[in-house]
C-alpha positions in Angstrom: -0.1 -10.5 -6.7 -0.4 -7.2 -4.9 1.9 -4.2 -5.5 3.5 -4.5 -2.1 4.3 -8.2 -2.7 5.8 -7.4 -6.1 7.9 -4.7 -4.6 9.2 -7.0 -1.9 9.9 -9.7 -4.4 11.9 -7.3 -6.6 13.9 -6.0 -3.6 14.6 -9.6 -2.6 15.7 -10.5 -6.1 17.9 -7.5 -6.4 19.5 -8.2 -3.0 20.1 -11.8 -4.0 21.6 -10.6 -7.3 23.9 -8.2 -5.5 24.9 -10.8 -2.9 25.6 -13.3 -5.7 27.7 -10.8 -7.6 29.8 -10.0 -4.5 30.3 -13.8 -3.9 31.5 -14.2 -7.4 33.9 -11.2 -6.9 35.3 -12.7 -3.7 35.7 -16.0 -5.4 37.5 -14.4 -8.3 40.0 -12.6 -6.1 41.1 -15.7 -4.2 44.2 -16.0 -6.3 44.3 -12.4 -7.6 47.6 -10.8 -8.5 47.1 -8.0 -6.0 47.1 -10.5 -3.2 50.5 -11.9 -4.2 53.3 -10.2 -2.3 55.8 -11.6 -4.8 54.2 -9.8 -7.7 55.5 -6.4 -8.7 54.0 -3.3 -7.2 52.7 -2.0 -10.5 51.1 -5.4 -11.4 49.4 -5.4 -8.0 48.1 -1.9 -8.4 46.9 -2.5 -12.0 45.1 -5.8 -11.0 43.4 -4.3 -7.9 42.3 -1.2 -9.8 40.7 -3.3 -12.5 38.5 -5.0 -9.9 37.2 -1.9 -8.2 33.8 -0.3 -8.7 33.6 3.4 -9.1 32.1 3.6 -5.6 35.1 1.7 -4.2 37.4 4.0 -6.0 35.6 7.1 -4.7 35.8 5.7 -1.1 39.6 5.6 -1.4 39.7 9.3 -2.3 37.7 10.7 0.7 39.0 10.8 4.3 37.1 8.9 7.0 37.1 9.5 10.7 37.1 7.2 13.8 34.3 9.3 15.3 32.0 7.7 12.7 32.1 4.4 14.7 33.7 5.3 18.0 32.0 7.8 20.3 34.9 10.0 21.4 33.1 10.9 24.6 31.9 7.5 25.8 33.8 5.0 23.6 30.5 3.5 22.5 30.8 1.4 19.3 28.5 2.3 16.4 28.5 -0.7 14.0 26.3 1.0 11.4 28.6 4.0 11.4 31.5 1.7 10.8 29.7 0.1 7.8 28.8 3.5 6.4 32.3 4.9 6.8 33.8 2.0 4.9 31.3 2.2 2.1 32.0 5.9 1.6 35.4 7.0 3.2 37.6 3.9 3.4 41.0 5.1 2.1 42.2 7.0 5.2 40.9 7.2 8.7 41.7 10.1 11.0 42.1 9.2 14.7 43.7 12.2 16.4 41.4 12.7 19.4 42.2 13.4 23.1 40.9 10.0 24.3 42.6 7.0 26.1 45.1 5.2 23.9 43.1 1.9 24.3 40.1 3.6 22.6 42.3 4.4 19.6 44.0 1.0 19.5 40.7 -0.9 19.7 38.9 1.4 17.3 41.6 1.0 14.7 41.5 -2.7 15.1 37.8 -2.8 14.5 38.2 -0.7 11.4 41.0 -2.7 9.8 39.3 -6.0 10.8 36.1 -4.8 9.0 38.0 -3.7 5.9 40.1 -6.9 5.6 37.3 -9.4 6.5 34.0 -7.7 5.6 34.7 -5.9 2.3 35.0 -7.6 -1.0 38.5 -6.5 -1.9 40.0 -6.1 1.7 41.9 -2.9 1.1 43.5 -1.7 4.4 43.3 2.0 5.4 45.9 4.6 6.2 45.3 5.5 9.9 46.2 9.2 10.4 47.0 11.8 13.0 49.4 14.7 13.5 53.0 14.2 14.4 55.2 17.3 14.1 56.6 17.2 17.7 55.1 13.9 19.0 52.2 11.6 18.2 49.0 13.6 18.5 47.4 11.0 20.8 47.2 11.4 24.6 50.2 10.4 26.8 52.6 10.0 23.9 56.0 11.5 24.3 56.0 15.3 23.6 59.0 16.8 21.9 59.8 20.5 21.4 58.6 22.3 18.3 60.2 22.0 14.9 61.5 25.6 15.0 63.5 24.3 17.9 64.5 21.0 16.3 66.3 22.9 13.6 68.2 25.0 16.1 69.9 21.7 17.2 71.4 21.3 13.7 71.6 17.7 14.8 70.1 15.5 11.9 70.8 12.2 13.7 69.0 13.4 16.8 66.0 14.6 14.8 65.9 11.2 13.0 66.0 9.5 16.4 63.1 11.5 17.5 61.2 10.5 14.4 61.9 6.8 15.1 60.4 7.3 18.6 57.3 8.9 17.2 56.9 6.1 14.6 57.2 3.4 17.3 54.6 5.1 19.4 52.3 5.4 16.3 52.7 1.8 15.4 51.8 0.7 18.9 48.3 2.1 18.3 47.9 1.1 14.7 48.6 4.6 13.3 50.5 4.2 10.0 50.5 7.8 8.7 51.6 11.1 10.3 50.9 14.6 9.0 54.5 15.7 9.2 57.0 17.1 8.6 56.6 20.6 7.3 58.9 21.7 4.5 57.5 25.3 4.8 59.9 28.2 5.5 59.7 30.9 8.2 60.0 33.8 5.8 57.2 35.9 7.3 57.5 36.2 11.1 54.1 37.7 11.7 52.6 34.5 10.5 51.3 32.4 13.4 52.7 29.0 12.3 56.4 29.9 12.4 56.7 27.5 15.3 55.7 24.6 13.1 58.5 25.2 10.6 62.2 24.2 10.6 63.2 27.8 10.0 64.0 30.3 7.2 66.6 28.5 5.2 65.8 26.1 2.3 68.8 23.9 2.9 68.4 23.5 6.6 64.7 22.9 6.3 65.2 20.3 3.6 67.8 18.4 5.7 65.6 18.4 8.8 62.5 17.3 6.8 64.6 14.6 5.1 65.8 13.3 8.4 62.3 13.2 9.8 60.9 11.3 6.8 63.7 8.8 6.9 63.1 8.3 10.7 59.4 7.5 10.6 59.4 5.7 7.3 62.3 3.6 8.4 59.8 2.1 10.8 57.1 1.8 8.2 54.9 4.8 9.2 54.1 7.1 6.2 55.2 10.7 6.3 53.0 13.5 4.9 55.2 16.4 3.8 53.3 19.7 4.0 52.1 22.2 2.9 52.8 22.0 -0.8 54.0 24.7 -1.7 55.0 28.3 -1.0 52.5 28.6 1.8 54.1 30.3 4.8 54.7 33.9 3.6 51.1 35.1 3.3 50.1 38.7 2.6 50.3 40.7 5.9 51.4 37.5 7.7 47.7 36.4 7.8 47.1 32.7 7.9 45.9 31.2 4.6 46.3 34.6 2.8 47.6 34.9 -0.7 51.3 34.5 -1.3 53.0 36.7 -3.9 55.9 35.5 -6.0 56.9 34.2 -9.3 58.1 30.9 -10.7 61.8 31.7 -10.2 61.2 32.4 -6.5 59.1 29.2 -6.2 61.8 27.1 -7.7 64.8 28.9 -6.0 63.4 29.2 -2.5 60.2 27.2 -1.8 60.6 24.0 -3.7 64.1 22.7 -2.8 63.2 21.6 0.8 60.1 19.9 -0.5 62.1 18.0 -3.2 64.6 16.9 -0.6 61.8 15.5 1.7 59.5 14.2 -1.0 61.9 12.8 -3.7 65.2 12.2 -2.0 63.7 10.8 1.2 60.8 9.0 -0.6 57.8 10.3 1.3 54.7 8.3 0.7 52.3 11.2 0.8 52.0 15.0 0.6 49.5 17.5 1.9 48.5 20.5 -0.1 47.9 24.0 1.2 45.2 26.6 1.8 46.8 29.6 0.0 47.0 30.8 -3.5 50.4 31.5 -5.1 50.5 34.1 -7.8 46.7 33.9 -7.9 46.4 30.1 -8.3 44.9 28.1 -5.3 47.4 25.4 -4.3 44.9 22.7 -4.4 43.9 23.5 -8.0 47.5 24.1 -9.2 48.0 21.7 -12.1 51.4 23.1 -12.9 52.8 22.4 -9.4 51.0 19.2 -8.6 51.2 17.5 -12.0 53.8 19.2 -14.3 56.4 19.7 -11.6 55.7 17.1 -8.9 54.8 14.2 -11.1 56.3 15.3 -14.5 59.6 16.8 -13.5 60.2 15.0 -10.2 58.6 11.7 -11.1 56.7 11.5 -7.8 54.4 8.4 -7.9 52.5 8.5 -4.6 49.6 10.7 -3.5 48.6 14.1 -2.4 45.7 15.1 -0.1 44.1 18.5 0.5 44.3 20.0 3.9 41.2 20.0 6.1 38.4 21.9 4.5 40.7 23.3 1.8 38.6 22.2 -1.1 35.6 24.2 0.0 37.8 27.3 -0.2 37.7 27.2 -4.0 34.1 28.3 -3.8 33.8 30.0 -0.5 37.1 31.9 -0.3 38.6 32.1 -3.7 35.2 32.8 -5.3 35.8 30.4 -8.2 32.4 28.8 -7.9 29.1 29.1 -6.0 29.4 28.7 -2.2 25.9 28.5 -0.8 25.0 25.8 -1.7 28.5 24.7 -2.6 29.1 23.7 -6.1 30.5 20.2 -5.4 31.0 19.4 -9.1 33.1 22.5 -9.7 35.3 21.8 -6.6 35.9 18.3 -7.7 36.7 19.2 -11.3 39.1 21.9 -10.2 41.0 19.8 -7.7 41.1 16.2 -8.8 42.3 16.6 -12.4 44.9 19.1 -11.2 46.6 16.4 -9.1 44.9 16.7 -5.7 44.2 13.0 -5.3 42.4 12.9 -1.9 39.9 15.1 -0.2 40.5 15.5 3.6 37.5 16.1 5.9 36.6 19.4 7.5 34.5 20.5 4.5 31.7 19.4 2.3 33.2 16.1 1.0 32.8 17.2 -2.5 34.6 14.2 -4.0 31.5 12.1 -3.3 30.2 13.4 -6.6 32.9 11.5 -8.5 30.6 8.6 -9.6 28.0 11.0 -11.0 30.6 13.1 -12.8 32.1 10.0 -14.4 28.7 8.7 -15.4 27.8 12.1 -16.9 31.1 12.2 -18.9 32.3 15.3 -17.1 35.2 13.5 -15.4 37.5 11.1 -17.2 37.7 7.8 -15.4 41.4 7.7 -16.0 41.8 10.8 -13.8 40.1 8.8 -11.0 42.2 5.7 -11.7 45.4 7.7 -11.6 44.5 9.2 -8.2 43.5 5.8 -6.7 46.6 4.1 -8.1 48.8 6.6 -6.4 47.4 5.8 -3.0 47.3 2.0 -3.6 50.9 2.2 -4.7 51.9 3.6 -1.3 49.9 1.0 0.6 51.5 -1.9 -1.4 55.0 -0.3 -0.9 54.4 -0.2 2.8 53.2 -3.8 3.0 49.8 -2.8 4.5 48.0 -5.6 2.6 50.2 -8.1 4.3 50.2 -6.4 7.7 47.4 -3.8 8.1 47.5 -4.0 11.9 51.1 -3.1 12.8 51.1 -3.6 16.6 47.4 -3.1 17.2 46.7 -6.5 18.8 49.2 -5.8 21.6 47.9 -4.3 24.9 51.4 -3.7 26.2 51.8 -0.1 25.1 53.7 0.8 28.2 56.8 -0.9 26.7 56.3 1.1 23.5 55.0 4.5 24.3 56.5 7.2 26.6 59.3 4.9 27.7 62.2 6.3 29.8 64.4 6.0 26.6 61.9 8.2 24.7 61.8 10.8 27.4 65.6 10.9 27.4 65.6 11.6 23.7 63.1 14.4 24.3 65.3 16.0 27.0 68.4 15.8 24.9 66.8 17.3 21.8 65.3 20.1 23.8 68.7 20.9 25.4 70.5 20.9 22.1 67.8 23.2 20.6 68.3 26.0 23.2 70.2 29.0 21.9 72.4 31.2 24.2 71.9 34.7 22.7 73.8 36.7 25.3 76.1 36.0 28.2 77.5 39.2 29.5 80.4 38.9 32.0 80.0 35.1 31.7 77.0 35.1 34.0 76.2 31.6 32.9 76.5 28.8 33.8 75.3 29.3 37.4 76.8 27.6 40.4 74.2 25.2 41.8 74.6 26.7 45.2 73.4 30.2 44.3 70.0 31.3 45.5 67.6 31.8 42.6 64.4 33.6 42.1 62.4 32.1 39.3 59.9 34.7 37.9 57.4 35.1 35.1 54.1 33.7 33.8 55.9 30.9 32.0 58.1 29.8 34.9 55.7 27.2 36.3 54.1 26.4 32.9 55.0 24.0 30.1 54.8 26.0 26.9 54.0 23.6 24.2 53.3 24.3 20.5 50.0 24.3 18.7 49.9 20.7 17.6 49.8 19.3 21.1 47.1 17.0 22.5 44.3 18.7 24.3 45.4 19.8 27.8 48.7 17.9 27.5 50.4 21.0 29.0 49.0 19.9 32.3 50.3 16.3 32.2 52.0 15.4 35.5 55.0 13.9 33.6 55.9 17.4 32.3 58.9 19.3 33.8 58.3 23.0 34.1 61.2 25.5 34.2 60.6 26.0 38.0 60.6 22.3 38.6 63.7 21.8 36.5 65.7 24.4 38.4 64.5 23.1 41.7 65.6 19.6 40.8 69.2 20.8 40.1 69.7 23.7 42.6 71.3 23.1 46.0 70.5 26.7 47.0 67.2 28.3 47.8 64.8 28.6 44.9 61.9 31.0 45.3 59.1 31.7 42.8 56.9 34.6 41.9 54.6 34.7 38.8 54.8 38.5 38.5 52.0 38.8 35.9 49.7 36.9 33.8 50.4 36.0 30.1 47.6 38.0 28.7 47.2 41.0 31.0 48.7 44.5 31.6 48.1 44.1 35.3 51.2 44.8 37.4 49.8 44.0 40.8 52.1 41.0 41.0 55.3 43.0 40.5 56.0 43.7 44.3 56.1 40.0 45.1 58.4 39.4 42.1 60.7 42.3 43.0 60.9 41.1 46.6 61.8 37.5 45.5 64.5 38.8 43.1 65.9 41.2 45.8 66.3 38.4 48.3 68.0 36.1 45.8 71.5 36.0 44.3 70.2 35.7 40.7 66.8 36.1 38.9 65.7 33.9 36.1 62.7 35.6 34.3 60.8 33.5 31.8 58.6 35.3 29.3 57.6 35.1 25.7 54.7 34.0 23.5 52.2 31.3 24.0 50.2 28.9 21.9 47.3 26.5 22.5 46.6 22.9 21.7 44.5 22.5 18.6 41.2 22.1 20.5 41.7 25.2 22.6 42.9 27.2 19.6 39.7 26.5 17.7 37.7 27.4 20.8 39.1 30.9 20.4 41.1 31.0 23.6 43.8 33.7 23.7 47.2 32.9 22.3 50.0 34.9 20.6 51.1 32.2 18.1 49.6 29.1 16.5 47.5 28.2 13.5 45.3 31.3 12.6 47.0 33.3 15.4 49.0 36.0 13.6 50.5 39.2 15.0 51.3 42.8 14.0 54.1 43.1 16.5 57.0 40.9 17.7 57.2 42.7 21.0 56.3 41.1 24.3 52.6 41.2 25.2 51.0 42.9 28.2 53.0 43.3 31.4 55.8 40.9 30.5 58.2 43.6 29.2 57.7 45.9 32.2 58.2 42.9 34.5 61.5 42.1 32.9 62.5 45.8 33.2 61.5 45.9 36.9 63.6 42.9 37.8 66.6 44.0 35.7 66.6 47.4 37.5 67.0 45.8 40.9 70.6 45.3 39.9 70.9 41.6 40.6 72.2 39.4 37.8 69.2 38.7 35.7 68.8 35.9 33.1 66.0 36.4 30.7 64.6 33.3 29.0 62.4 33.7 25.9 60.0 30.8 25.8 58.4 31.4 22.4 57.3 30.0 19.0 58.9 32.8 17.0 61.5 35.6 17.4 60.9 38.3 19.9 61.9 41.9 19.2 63.0 43.6 22.4 66.6 44.8 21.6 66.9 46.6 25.0 66.7 43.2 26.8 69.7 42.0 24.8 71.9 44.8 26.2 70.3 45.1 29.7 69.9 41.5 30.8 72.9 39.7 32.2 72.2 36.7 30.0 69.5 35.9 27.4 68.4 32.5 26.4 66.0 31.5 23.5 64.0 28.3 24.1 61.5 27.8 21.4 58.4 25.9 22.5 59.6 23.1 24.6 58.5 19.5 24.9 57.6 17.7 28.2 61.2 17.8 29.3 61.7 21.5 28.6 62.2 22.6 32.2 64.8 19.9 32.7 66.6 20.9 29.5 66.6 24.5 30.5 68.1 23.7 33.9 70.8 21.6 32.1 71.8 24.7 30.2 71.6 27.2 33.1 73.7 25.2 35.4 76.2 24.0 32.8 75.3 20.3 32.8 74.9 20.8 29.1 77.0 23.3 27.1 74.6 25.3 24.8 75.1 24.3 21.2 71.9 25.6 19.5 72.2 27.9 16.6 69.3 30.0 15.3 67.2 28.5 12.5 65.6 31.9 12.0 66.9 35.5 12.1 65.7 37.9 14.8 64.8 41.5 13.6 65.1 44.6 15.6 61.5 45.4 14.9 58.6 44.0 13.0 58.8 47.0 10.6 62.2 45.8 9.3 60.8 42.5 8.0 61.7 40.4 6.1 65.1 39.8 7.7 66.1 36.3 6.4 69.8 36.2 5.6 69.7 34.9 1.9 68.2 38.1 0.4 68.6 38.6 -3.3 71.5 40.6 -4.6 70.5 44.3 -4.6 68.7 43.9 -1.3 69.6 45.0 2.3 71.4 48.3 1.6 72.1 49.7 5.1 72.5 53.3 6.3 71.0 52.8 9.8 69.7 55.2 12.3 68.8 54.6 16.0 67.0 55.9 19.0 69.7 56.1 21.6 69.2 54.9 25.2 69.2 58.6 26.4 66.4 59.4 23.9 68.6 61.1 21.3 67.6 60.5 17.7 70.4 59.4 15.4 69.0 59.7 11.8 69.9 57.3 9.0 68.3 56.4 5.7 67.9 52.6 5.7 66.2 52.9 8.1 65.8 56.4 9.4 65.7 55.2 13.0 66.4 51.5 12.7 68.4 49.0 10.6 67.4 46.3 8.0 70.1 44.1 9.5 69.1 41.4 12.0 69.5 41.7 15.7 70.6 38.0 15.7 71.4 36.4 12.4 70.6 33.0 11.0 73.0 30.4 12.4 73.9 32.5 15.5 74.4 31.1 19.0 76.9 31.3 21.8 78.6 28.6 23.8 80.4 28.2 27.1 83.3 27.1 25.0 85.5 29.3 22.8 86.2 28.0 19.2 88.7 29.1 16.7 88.8 28.1 13.0 91.9 27.6 10.9 93.3 26.0 7.8 90.3 26.0 5.4 91.1 24.0 2.4 89.1 22.8 -0.6 89.9 19.5 -2.2 89.5 21.0 -5.7 89.3 24.6 -6.9 88.5 23.9 -10.5 85.4 21.7 -10.9 82.6 20.7 -13.2 78.9 20.9 -12.3 78.8 17.2 -11.5 81.7 17.2 -9.1 81.6 16.8 -5.3 84.3 18.6 -3.3 85.4 18.4 0.3 85.9 21.5 2.5 88.2 20.9 5.4 88.9 23.1 8.4 90.3 22.7 11.9 88.3 23.7 15.0 90.1 24.3 18.2 88.4 24.6 21.6 90.5 27.0 23.5 88.4 26.8 26.7 88.4 24.3 29.6 84.8 23.2 28.7 83.9 20.5 26.2 81.5 21.8 23.6 79.7 21.2 20.3 80.1 23.5 17.4 78.0 23.8 14.2 80.3 24.3 11.3 78.4 26.1 8.5 79.3 26.4 4.8 77.9 29.2 2.7 78.3 29.6 -1.1 78.3 32.8 -3.0 77.8 32.9 -6.8 80.1 35.8 -7.6 78.7 36.7 -11.1 75.3 35.3 -12.2 73.0 35.9 -15.1 70.0 36.6 -12.9 69.7 38.1 -9.4 70.4 35.3 -6.9 70.7 35.1 -3.1 73.7 36.9 -1.8 74.8 33.6 -0.3 73.2 30.4 0.7 73.9 27.7 3.3 74.9 24.6 1.4 76.1 22.3 4.2 76.7 22.1 7.9 78.1 19.7 10.5 77.7 19.5 14.3 80.9 18.3 15.9 82.1 17.7 19.5 85.3 19.4 20.3 86.8 18.6 23.8 88.5 21.2 25.9 91.9 22.1 24.6 91.6 19.9 21.5 91.6 20.5 17.8 89.3 18.6 15.5 89.6 18.4 11.7 86.2 18.7 10.1 85.5 17.5 6.6 82.3 18.5 4.8 81.1 17.4 1.4 79.7 20.0 -1.1 77.9 19.0 -4.3 78.6 21.5 -7.0 75.2 20.6 -8.6 73.5 22.3 -5.7 75.1 25.7 -6.6 72.8 26.3 -9.6 70.2 28.9 -10.5 67.1 29.2 -12.6 68.2 31.3 -15.6 66.2 33.6 -17.8 64.8 30.7 -19.8 63.7 29.0 -16.5 66.3 26.3 -16.9 68.3 25.0 -13.9 72.0 25.5 -14.6 75.3 25.7 -12.7 76.8 28.6 -14.6 80.6 28.6 -15.3 82.5 31.1 -13.2 83.7 31.9 -9.7 82.0 30.8 -6.5 83.2 31.8 -3.0 83.0 29.1 -0.3 82.6 30.6 3.2 83.0 28.7 6.4 81.9 30.1 9.8 79.9 30.1 13.0 76.8 31.9 11.5 75.7 33.6 8.3 77.5 36.7 9.6 80.4 35.3 11.6 82.4 33.9 8.7 85.9 32.6 9.6 87.5 31.7 6.2 86.9 31.4 2.5 88.1 29.9 -0.7 87.4 30.3 -4.4 86.1 27.6 -6.7 86.0 27.9 -10.5 83.3 26.0 -12.3 84.2 25.2 -15.9 
């Protein structure tokens, strides 16, 4: 027999052997424990894991992508690409592309069908996209940015938003969202401030908790990100190193993550790009294994961010980059607790089989990582129902419904913060003639995790359109200037419009881009990898505001932005000042609701505003010994008034955390504490009475701060420990009761032990971190 015939025979025999082996495996699993929904989760995980080959395990630990089998330009189906993806990257499938919803729905159905019907073990996949302010798939409901959500201080409304996002995800077969963030806005130069829930660990934790509960209550997995300590990079530069010690990590950065991950039960976590104290987050065994799994008992899985694993070689210089040392990357990340490798890089985890075979990687490390992901899939019931609502074509009844749009408008309105209202300029009468001015007036200013070109969707409501929809007077419009230019040639038209009107509304601020445009390098002033050295207005926007204010007509300035803006002169010169962090699709309608008084502003700042970028950081919960103040100033007439902290400025905020005005007037009285001598395990109730002395119904955010009077280490001067948003009708008094857990008042002592130390604690109640209306003393014994 010739060599060719022998080769063909051997290939045929090998194929027959493999086919026979797979038939035996399929026959053996017919009554396998992992297929039994009545068996315990741990028994199912153990049984399935014992049946998996090293190649199947590896495929669970590397992210796949719908573009491997669906052409995202033509929707052409590539069957060989599907087969290849499921052999190599079957655990999770990314689908966040700006394509018709039907392409996603059908592409997901093909993928799950193949996994269930055409693979030996039938393990369903996680189907993933972004979701911080709406499902990142075209024509889903767009909500405002997280920095705005937190300004609502409305946990129920944020949870309702999350339920909407989950329903829209399910309709297309998406069962995992990369949200929420538990990062903190502690560095305002950083471009991704808009994606956070603000500066305070307690507020961020409660917001993230509500989001997780909302989406996972509808069986869509949350992914809490970016673990941990990510968002205060050196010089404010995205992915830069973060400096800090273990006490700061435990006191400031980890509490919101623990609230979202452990208390809310998040099914997955995303790591981060940075290093903390010199240790890259994705190789940090202490955080990902000792703390997360050891101390917290977390039993699900953690994935790297896109391309983050490559940074170990190519950015942190811990291994060779060109060609990349895939073995080194895998051996740094996987044993440390980074279970899954996201795409966007070199797919280093594909070396797992060779590393195990060579004895360089313990198979138990692989088994542990795979088990964590399988555990989440079993908990979610994906083996019993991998499709969610995919077979349905009736997405109109599930996505972007009138009910969902209503939630978007309400959340946007409750997130708007009234910063100034001189001489009660607001609300406006609907009959006044208004000039709407500015480069953001006829533009929907979405955040950076918006779908490509979604800012141009015809369903969006711009500020100009929102005002026109409400006004019964004349509404004129002049752009005045471009976002990105110093050109003032449009000023005369804007000045003429304002001069002819009764009131001017000038909308200016920062702008972001959707993810595709951002990575194309188009101009923006916030967003991922878009960091700033100044918090001032860019280009001609400041001069435009000044030109309109100087006309002498009542002028309302609206900051449409993703972070605080530092222009103190506007605070004193404008008739009214409104902060609207990046809006959703109903942002213009929500803004009009506030301007005309159909909604009484109730938003409170989730992040402090500095006078100047040079006074950063300006978060309220600075450590004892910080923030000494002997301010100076440059007076409006140019006179220099010298101080020392700072010589010509102040370290105090222009607007403090928790600040926000209302059209109502609220008074506080009768603060009482249910107990004043407590143990560390007790829960007490703080009670106060809120009276609305105005003729306008309003919502007030009652804030509780706690101060540890004498502590064994330097601790924050005070910390928010609870809050409650309440409706107080005109002329009425409402008694508000707020629970406080004494166990939350602890510190990390010199031995790095968490303790609630005996001694005195001051409990403050008020309208902001500065406007405190009453206090009481509690003694811990």
